[in-house]
C-alpha positions as CSV (number, residue, x, y, z in Angstrom):
1,X,108.7,72.3,143.1
2,X,105.6,72.8,140.9
3,X,106.4,72.9,137.2
4,X,105.2,76.3,135.8
5,X,104.4,76.4,132.1
6,X,105.4,79.3,129.8
7,X,101.8,79.8,129.0
8,X,100.9,80.3,132.6
9,X,103.7,82.8,133.1
10,X,102.6,84.7,130.0
11,X,99.0,84.8,131.3
12,X,100.2,86.3,134.7
13,X,102.5,88.7,133.0
14,X,99.7,90.0,130.8
15,X,97.4,90.4,133.8
16,X,99.9,92.1,136.0
17,X,102.4,93.8,133.8
18,X,105.2,92.5,136.0
19,X,108.5,91.0,134.6
20,X,108.5,87.5,133.4
21,X,110.9,86.1,136.0
22,X,108.9,87.8,138.8
23,X,105.7,86.2,137.5
24,X,107.4,82.8,137.4
25,X,108.6,83.2,141.0
26,X,105.2,84.2,142.2
27,X,103.6,81.2,140.5
28,X,106.1,78.9,142.0
29,X,105.4,80.3,145.4
30,X,101.7,79.9,144.8
31,X,102.0,76.3,143.6
32,X,100.8,77.3,140.1
33,X,97.6,79.0,141.4
34,X,97.4,82.1,139.3
35,X,94.7,83.8,141.4
36,X,96.7,83.2,144.5
37,X,99.8,84.6,142.8
38,X,97.9,87.7,141.8
39,X,96.6,88.1,145.4
40,X,100.1,87.9,146.8
41,X,101.4,90.3,144.2
42,X,98.8,92.9,145.2
43,X,100.7,93.4,148.4
44,X,102.9,95.6,146.2
45,X,100.0,97.2,144.3
46,X,101.6,100.6,143.9
47,X,104.5,99.1,142.0
48,X,102.1,96.9,140.0
49,X,100.1,99.8,138.8
50,X,103.2,101.7,137.8
51,X,104.4,98.7,135.8
52,X,101.1,98.3,134.0
53,X,101.1,102.0,133.0
54,X,103.8,101.2,130.5
55,X,101.6,98.8,128.6
56,X,99.8,100.1,125.5
57,X,96.1,100.6,125.9
58,X,94.8,100.9,122.3
59,X,91.3,99.4,122.7
60,X,88.5,101.0,124.6
61,X,85.3,103.1,123.9
62,X,84.1,106.5,122.8
63,X,81.5,108.2,124.9
64,X,79.4,111.2,124.1
65,X,77.5,113.8,126.1
66,X,75.0,116.4,124.8
67,X,73.4,119.5,126.3
68,X,69.6,119.3,126.6
69,X,69.1,122.2,124.2
70,X,71.4,120.7,121.6
71,X,73.9,123.6,121.6
72,X,76.9,121.7,122.9
73,X,78.3,118.2,122.7
74,X,81.4,116.4,123.9
75,X,83.3,113.3,122.8
76,X,85.6,111.3,125.1
77,X,88.0,108.4,124.4
78,X,89.0,106.1,127.3
79,X,91.3,103.2,126.5
80,X,91.8,99.7,127.7
81,X,94.2,97.0,126.5
82,X,91.6,94.6,125.2
83,X,88.1,94.6,123.7
84,X,87.0,92.2,126.5
85,X,87.6,94.9,129.2
86,X,86.1,97.6,126.9
87,X,82.8,95.7,127.4
88,X,83.2,95.3,131.1
89,X,80.5,97.0,133.3
90,X,83.0,98.3,135.7
91,X,85.1,99.9,132.9
92,X,82.0,101.4,131.3
93,X,80.9,102.8,134.7
94,X,84.2,104.5,135.0
95,X,84.0,105.9,131.5
96,X,80.6,107.4,132.4
97,X,82.0,109.2,135.4
98,X,84.9,110.7,133.4
99,X,82.5,111.8,130.6
100,X,80.1,113.4,133.1
101,X,82.9,115.4,134.7
102,X,84.4,116.4,131.3
103,X,81.1,117.6,130.0
104,X,80.0,119.4,133.2
105,X,83.3,121.3,133.2
106,X,83.2,121.7,129.3
107,X,86.9,120.7,129.5
108,X,89.3,119.1,127.1
109,X,92.2,119.0,129.6
110,X,92.5,115.3,130.4
111,X,95.0,115.9,133.3
112,X,92.6,118.3,135.0
113,X,89.6,116.1,134.4
114,X,91.3,113.1,135.9
115,X,92.7,114.9,138.9
116,X,91.7,113.7,142.4
117,X,89.1,111.1,142.8
118,X,88.9,110.0,139.2
119,X,92.6,109.2,139.1
120,X,92.1,107.2,142.3
121,X,89.2,105.4,140.7
122,X,91.3,104.7,137.6
123,X,94.1,103.1,139.7
124,X,91.7,101.0,141.7
125,X,90.1,99.8,138.4
126,X,93.5,98.9,137.0
127,X,94.1,96.7,140.1
128,X,90.7,95.1,139.9
129,X,90.6,94.4,136.1
130,X,94.3,93.8,135.5
131,X,94.8,96.0,132.5
132,X,96.2,99.4,131.8
133,X,93.3,102.0,131.5
134,X,93.5,105.6,130.6
135,X,91.5,108.6,129.5
136,X,93.1,109.7,126.2
137,X,91.3,112.8,124.9
138,X,88.1,114.9,125.0
139,X,86.7,117.4,122.6
140,X,83.9,119.9,123.1
141,X,81.9,121.4,120.2
142,X,79.5,124.3,120.5
143,X,77.2,125.6,117.8
144,X,73.6,126.7,117.2
145,X,72.8,123.1,116.5
146,X,74.9,120.1,117.5
147,X,74.2,116.5,116.6
148,X,76.0,113.4,117.9
149,X,76.4,109.8,116.8
150,X,78.2,106.9,118.5
151,X,78.3,103.7,116.5
152,X,76.8,100.6,118.1
153,X,80.2,99.1,119.0
154,X,81.2,102.4,120.8
155,X,84.4,102.5,118.8
156,X,83.5,105.5,116.6
157,X,81.9,108.8,117.8
158,X,81.1,112.0,115.9
159,X,79.9,115.5,116.7
160,X,78.6,117.8,114.0
161,X,77.9,121.5,114.5
162,X,75.6,123.5,112.3
163,X,74.5,127.1,112.0
164,X,70.8,126.1,111.4
165,X,68.7,123.1,110.6
166,X,67.8,120.5,113.2
167,X,69.4,118.1,115.6
168,X,68.1,115.3,113.4
169,X,69.9,116.7,110.4
170,X,73.1,117.2,112.4
171,X,72.8,113.5,113.6
172,X,72.3,112.3,110.0
173,X,75.5,114.1,108.9
174,X,77.3,112.8,112.0
175,X,76.4,109.3,110.8
176,X,77.8,110.2,107.4
177,X,81.1,111.4,108.9
178,X,81.3,108.2,110.9
179,X,80.9,106.1,107.8
180,X,82.9,108.1,105.2
181,X,85.5,109.8,107.5
182,X,86.1,113.1,105.6
183,X,89.4,114.9,106.3
184,X,87.9,118.4,106.4
185,X,84.5,120.1,106.3
186,X,85.1,122.2,103.2
187,X,87.8,122.1,100.5
188,X,89.3,125.4,101.5
189,X,90.1,124.0,104.9
190,X,92.5,121.3,103.5
191,X,96.0,122.0,104.7
192,X,98.2,123.5,102.0
193,X,101.1,121.1,102.7
194,X,98.8,118.1,102.1
195,X,97.5,119.5,98.8
196,X,101.2,120.1,97.8
197,X,102.0,116.5,98.6
198,X,99.1,115.2,96.6
199,X,100.0,117.5,93.7
200,X,103.5,116.2,93.7
201,X,102.3,112.6,93.6
202,X,99.8,113.3,90.8
203,X,102.5,115.2,88.8
204,X,104.8,112.2,88.9
205,X,102.0,110.0,87.8
206,X,101.0,112.3,85.0
207,X,104.5,112.8,83.6
208,X,104.9,109.1,83.4
209,X,102.2,109.2,80.7
210,X,104.5,111.1,78.3
211,X,101.8,113.6,77.4
212,X,102.5,117.3,76.6
213,X,103.0,119.6,79.6
214,X,99.8,121.5,79.1
215,X,97.8,118.3,79.2
216,X,99.8,117.2,82.3
217,X,98.9,120.4,84.1
218,X,95.2,119.8,83.4
219,X,95.5,116.2,84.6
220,X,97.1,117.4,87.8
221,X,94.4,120.0,88.4
222,X,91.7,117.5,87.7
223,X,93.1,115.0,90.2
224,X,93.6,117.6,92.9
225,X,90.0,118.7,92.5
226,X,88.9,115.1,92.7
227,X,91.0,114.6,95.9
228,X,89.4,117.7,97.5
229,X,85.9,116.6,96.6
230,X,86.4,113.1,97.9
231,X,88.0,114.4,101.1
232,X,85.7,117.3,102.0
233,X,82.5,116.7,103.8
234,X,80.3,119.2,101.9
235,X,81.4,117.8,98.5
236,X,80.7,114.1,99.4
237,X,77.6,112.2,98.2
238,X,75.3,111.9,101.3
239,X,75.3,108.3,102.4
240,X,71.5,108.2,102.7
241,X,71.0,109.8,99.3
242,X,74.0,109.6,97.0
243,X,72.2,111.8,94.4
244,X,72.6,114.7,96.9
245,X,75.9,116.1,98.3
246,X,76.1,117.0,101.9
247,X,76.5,120.6,100.9
248,X,73.3,120.6,99.0
249,X,71.5,118.9,101.8
250,X,72.6,121.6,104.2
251,X,71.6,124.4,101.8
252,X,68.2,122.9,101.4
253,X,67.7,123.1,105.2
254,X,69.0,126.6,105.4
255,X,72.1,125.4,107.4
256,X,75.9,125.4,107.1
257,X,78.6,123.4,108.6
258,X,80.4,124.9,111.6
259,X,82.7,121.9,112.1
260,X,82.9,118.3,113.1
261,X,84.8,116.0,115.5
262,X,85.4,112.4,114.8
263,X,87.0,110.0,117.3
264,X,87.9,106.4,116.5
265,X,89.2,104.2,119.2
266,X,93.0,103.7,119.1
267,X,93.6,105.8,116.0
268,X,97.2,107.0,115.9
269,X,98.4,104.8,118.7
270,X,101.4,102.7,117.9
271,X,101.0,99.2,119.4
272,X,104.1,97.3,120.1
273,X,103.9,93.6,119.2
274,X,105.9,91.4,121.5
275,X,107.3,88.1,120.4
276,X,107.0,86.2,123.7
277,X,108.9,83.2,122.6
278,X,111.8,85.4,121.5
279,X,111.7,87.3,124.8
280,X,111.8,84.0,126.8
281,X,114.8,82.8,124.7
282,X,116.6,86.1,125.2
283,X,116.1,85.9,129.0
284,X,117.3,82.3,129.2
285,X,120.4,83.2,127.2
286,X,121.1,86.2,129.4
287,X,120.8,84.0,132.6
288,X,123.6,81.6,131.4
């Protein structure tokens, strides 16, 4: 019988999502030929796709679509498991199809967007590429003027909506949002619970100084104001001209901010890290 290395089993497991012992058996039956093993396993492709759906897809790309008149934009995130697949032409073609449908329908409902032929296309791509793939989220922004920016690596995308100004201005501010990542557009939009949490932290820090209470209250107020300025788009120094805040830039153009959307690939996804050696040891122990 052909000796199958742990590294080869690991490779097949990562490419198919199947259990380790099933991968080992498939490799033994294929005399160590991983491509032949994959071809044989594809006879049960429905089960294979379901198994792979449990794997975390935290890489991928951001795609954007814009209306010709600049009044509407859309951002879409589609995930893969690795950066390698995120650059694959087949994957990017699939992303384009999903983005086109989402934008044509002005929809943020991923389940509805993916219904029918796009879900079939996703499953076929999963089988072809060997990784879990999924559309994660979409956002549509409408305003008098909308600008978009997708960073060159396709991992960060931004939409900015304005009441006036130009698409060039909106795009410049979108680039700022991509770089600086403000939490809100304006200070008054900061959630009260977040301000309360920051105030509590600042209070503890200030009281540790041993200063009088009236001084402590001024210190807290100053730090809260600084937090709001640093975290609010209109209060931030504009990245292209730090002498000018974004708010002043907008005012000079006779514009105001309606809102912004910022997507970054994988943000908020918890990625499980598997210790493959420990998993092998555990399975060997269990088989005794």
